[in-house]
LOTI-103979 format. One line per field, with one value per residue (C-alpha): x, y, z; residue number from 1. Coordinates in steps of 0.5 Angstrom, whole numbers, plus 500, padded with zeros to 3 digits. Example, Ala and Ser with C-alpha at 12.3 -4.5 7.8 and 13.67 -1.06 7.14 Angstrom:
xx = 525	527
yy = 491	498
zz = 516	514
pos = 1	2
***
This chain:
xx = 691	690	683	684	678	677	671	674	670	675	678	685	686	683	688	694	692	693	700	702	699	703	709	710	706	712	710	703	697	691	684	681	674	672	667	668	664	662	668	671	678	682	687	694	695	690	689	684	682	679	676	671	666	669	663	659	664	665	658	656	663	665	672	677	683	688	690	696	693	692	685	679	676	671	665	665	659	657	652	659	663	671	675	683	687	695	698	705	706	714	713	708	703	697	699	693	689	683	679	683	680	673	671	669	665	661	661	658	652	651	649	644	641	644	648	654	660	667	666	672	679	677	669	664	657	650	645	651	651	657	657	665	671	678	685	692	699	705	711	717	714	707	701	695	689	682	675	669	662	656	651	646	650	647	648	645	650	656	654	654	661	665	666	666	669	665	669	668	660	657	654	649	643	647	646	650	654	647	645	651	652	647	647	647	641	637	637	636	630	629	632	639	643	650	653	650	652	659	659	657	663	667	665	666	673	675	670	670	678	681	683	686	682	687	686	691	695	695	702	700	694	698	703	697	695	701	702	695	697	703	701	694	691	696	694	701	699	691	692	699	702	700	705	703	701	700	698	693	694	689	686	682	686	683	688	685	684	691	691	698	700	706	709	713	718	723	721	723	718	720	715	710	705	701	694	689	685	690	694	701	708	713	711	709	712	719	717	714	721	725	721	723	728	726	725	717	717	715	721	725	719	720	727	727	722	726	731	726	723	716	713	716	711	705	705	700	702	705	711	708	701	704	708	702	699	704	706	699
yy = 456	452	452	450	447	449	447	450	456	457	464	463	457	461	467	462	458	464	466	458	458	465	462	455	454	458	461	457	462	460	462	460	461	461	462	464	463	470	474	481	481	487	490	489	497	497	498	492	495	501	497	492	493	488	487	485	481	477	476	473	469	473	471	477	476	480	479	480	486	493	497	497	492	488	483	476	470	464	469	472	469	471	470	470	471	469	471	473	480	481	488	490	492	489	492	497	495	492	492	486	482	485	484	477	479	484	479	474	479	481	474	473	480	485	491	492	497	499	505	508	505	498	497	494	497	495	502	506	501	497	489	488	490	489	489	487	484	484	479	480	478	475	479	476	480	478	481	480	479	480	475	474	476	479	486	488	484	487	494	492	488	494	501	506	513	519	521	515	516	520	527	528	524	518	516	509	503	499	505	504	497	491	484	481	477	483	485	478	477	470	466	463	460	462	455	456	463	461	456	461	465	460	458	466	466	460	462	455	454	448	448	444	443	442	439	440	434	432	434	441	442	440	446	451	449	450	457	458	456	460	466	468	465	469	475	478	478	480	485	487	492	499	504	509	515	523	525	522	525	523	525	523	523	521	514	512	514	515	515	516	515	519	518	525	525	531	534	528	523	517	512	512	507	508	505	506	503	505	500	500	498	496	495	502	500	501	508	509	507	512	518	516	520	526	533	534	540	541	543	537	532	535	534	527	525	528	523	517	514	515	512	506	505	510	510	515	520	526	528	535	532	527	533	537	531	529	536	540
zz = 125	131	135	142	145	152	156	163	166	172	170	173	169	163	163	165	158	154	157	156	149	148	150	148	142	138	131	131	130	135	137	143	145	152	158	166	172	175	175	175	170	172	167	167	170	174	182	184	190	186	181	185	189	194	199	193	190	196	198	191	190	184	182	181	177	173	166	162	157	159	159	164	168	165	168	165	167	163	159	156	151	150	144	144	138	138	132	129	128	127	124	130	124	128	135	136	130	133	127	124	130	131	124	124	130	126	120	125	127	120	119	124	122	128	126	130	129	132	136	140	141	143	143	139	139	137	137	140	146	148	148	147	150	147	149	147	150	146	147	143	136	138	139	144	142	147	147	151	148	152	149	155	161	168	167	173	177	172	175	182	182	178	181	176	177	175	169	166	166	160	163	158	161	161	169	169	166	165	160	156	155	152	151	144	145	146	139	136	131	134	140	140	145	146	144	137	137	138	133	128	130	129	122	120	123	119	113	111	111	114	121	126	133	138	145	150	153	160	161	158	162	168	166	165	172	175	172	175	182	182	179	177	183	188	192	190	182	183	188	189	194	193	197	202	198	200	193	188	181	175	169	163	156	149	150	157	164	168	176	179	187	189	196	197	202	204	197	193	190	194	191	185	182	175	174	169	163	158	153	155	151	156	164	167	173	170	168	175	178	174	177	184	187	183	186	186	182	175	172	175	173	166	166	168	163	157	158	159	152	154	148	150	156	154	146	145	151	150	155	157	158	163	166	167	170	175	177	178
pos = 1	2	3	4	5	6	7	8	9	10	11	12	13	14	15	16	17	18	19	20	21	22	23	24	25	26	27	28	29	30	31	32	33	34	35	36	37	38	39	40	41	42	43	44	45	46	47	48	49	50	51	52	53	54	55	56	57	58	59	60	61	62	63	64	65	66	67	68	69	70	71	72	73	74	75	76	77	78	79	80	81	82	83	84	85	86	87	88	89	90	91	92	93	94	95	96	97	98	99	100	101	102	103	104	105	106	107	108	109	110	111	112	113	114	115	116	117	118	119	120	121	122	123	124	125	126	127	128	129	130	131	132	133	134	135	136	137	138	139	140	141	142	143	144	145	146	147	148	149	150	151	152	153	154	155	156	157	158	159	160	161	162	163	164	165	166	167	168	169	170	171	172	173	174	175	176	177	178	179	180	181	182	183	184	185	186	187	188	189	190	191	192	193	194	195	196	197	198	199	200	201	202	203	204	205	206	207	208	209	210	211	212	213	214	215	216	217	218	219	220	221	222	223	224	225	226	227	228	229	230	231	232	233	234	235	236	237	238	239	240	241	242	243	244	245	246	247	248	249	250	251	252	253	254	255	256	257	258	259	260	261	262	263	264	265	266	267	268	269	270	271	272	273	274	275	276	277	278	279	280	281	282	283	284	285	286	287	288	289	290	291	292	293	294	295	296	297	298	299	300	301	302	303	304	305	306	307	308	309	310	311	312	313	314	315	316	317	318	319	320	321	322	323	324	325	326	327	328
***
């Protein structure tokens, strides 16, 4: 496994670096540890405008960037450490097997006297509070898994920067995001800086095995910067164009929150966009496009979805729950 050494804190560059390594390092397995300046990172299938507190983000000069993977929006700053694994997964066995990648984090924390555990579909928690969110993106036989580690982040700024829908906030006495998240540093028996923690995490991941530290060549760095400028920094990628819509349908499932914007004209679905913090298979924009031209009636929507390979786009969804979401 290569450890890509990356000191950049530009979020647009760092996400471009992930894609570059995914595409250009062929069969090589990779680890990248990295940090960002204050940033909101939007999931692949989310509507950026709905996920951020735009006035606050602009006032504080917080960057906004979209990643390749699904899942929900997260906040990064220099008190947060991010990890990326890129592996070969021809059989697909590691897809959604988040514990394979979170285990070294839990073992690292155990080494420094902090008990953590996997909790939910993509979180790691300490004493029931989240400090790590994880997501994946698959391209052919290559799997990219990345996660956040709140070490000493500004949690109040995180709360202000993100919009959180009421459905995501637990009702039984839990009033805010702040009460559901924690920093690792809050649980340490002795003070430690983030760079020391980073070193212990690296040692745990490689467990004494030989590994190669790799610094990008100048031409490779330039290629990442080009990808950053032509894709990750563009308004089209970060924000995109939302259609005019006269219907918004949303629901919370065990596998994620889904919101659908529909434009219905003369009884037909003219435009459709699907957003959410779910983990998709293929691009959900393809699924949305297959609903265009369908009569906006439950039977017609069901009939169309019967000939669509729904699991290809939403692997954990059931056809009937999507029919109900769209039609009721």
